[in-house]
C-alpha positions as CSV (number, residue, x, y, z in Angstrom):
1,M,-0.3,-0.3,0.1
2,H,2.7,2.4,0.8
3,Q,4.4,1.7,-2.5
4,D,1.0,2.3,-4.2
5,L,1.0,5.7,-2.5
6,D,4.7,6.6,-3.2
7,R,4.2,5.9,-6.9
8,L,1.5,7.8,-6.9
9,A,2.6,10.3,-5.5
10,E,5.6,10.2,-7.9
11,Q,2.8,10.1,-11.1
12,I,1.3,13.5,-9.4
13,A,4.8,15.3,-8.8
14,H,5.5,14.4,-12.5
15,M,2.2,15.5,-14.4
16,S,2.1,19.0,-12.2
17,G,6.0,19.5,-13.8
18,I,4.6,18.5,-17.3
19,S,1.6,20.9,-16.7
20,R,3.9,23.9,-15.5
21,R,6.0,23.4,-18.7
22,L,3.1,23.4,-20.6
23,A,1.9,26.6,-19.0
24,E,5.4,28.1,-19.7
25,E,5.5,27.4,-22.8
26,N,2.0,28.4,-23.5
27,A,2.9,31.7,-22.3
28,R,5.8,31.9,-24.6
29,L,3.6,30.7,-27.6
30,R,1.2,33.6,-26.5
31,A,3.6,36.3,-26.3
32,A,5.1,35.3,-29.9
33,L,1.7,35.3,-31.4
34,A,1.4,38.7,-30.0
35,D,4.7,39.9,-31.5
36,A,3.7,38.2,-34.8
37,D,0.6,39.9,-35.5
38,R,1.6,43.4,-34.1
39,R,4.4,42.5,-36.8
40,H,1.7,42.0,-39.2
41,A,-0.2,44.7,-38.6
42,E,2.9,47.0,-39.2
43,L,3.7,45.2,-42.2
44,E,-0.2,45.9,-43.5
45,Q,0.2,49.4,-42.6
46,R,3.4,49.9,-44.8
47,M,1.6,47.9,-47.5
48,S,-1.2,50.0,-47.4
49,D,1.4,53.4,-47.3
50,A,3.1,52.1,-50.2
51,R,0.2,51.7,-52.3
52,T,-1.4,55.0,-51.6
53,R,2.2,57.0,-52.7
54,V,2.0,54.3,-55.4
55,E,-1.5,55.4,-56.7
56,T,-0.5,59.5,-55.9
57,A,2.7,59.0,-58.4
58,L,0.4,57.1,-60.6
59,A,-2.1,60.1,-60.8
60,R,0.5,62.7,-61.5
61,L,1.7,60.9,-64.9
62,P,0.1,62.7,-67.6
63,A,-2.2,61.0,-69.4
64,T,-0.8,59.6,-72.7
65,A,-3.0,60.0,-75.6
66,E,-4.1,56.4,-77.4
67,S,-3.5,56.3,-81.5
68,D,-6.3,55.7,-83.9
69,D,-4.2,53.1,-86.1
């Protein structure tokens, strides 16, 4: 009976350690995801800004006359 309790205590300690490591990994992954989301939003904004600049530059170009051949 005493051996069974010792073994159960070891298993509980082992599972507790696994749970703690998983919680730490989860926290790291959540932080990495938040950072990736932030970088993604920054890149989306940069793309939007670049698109606006290109559209503005294109609008300033003189219109070309199409020739009737």
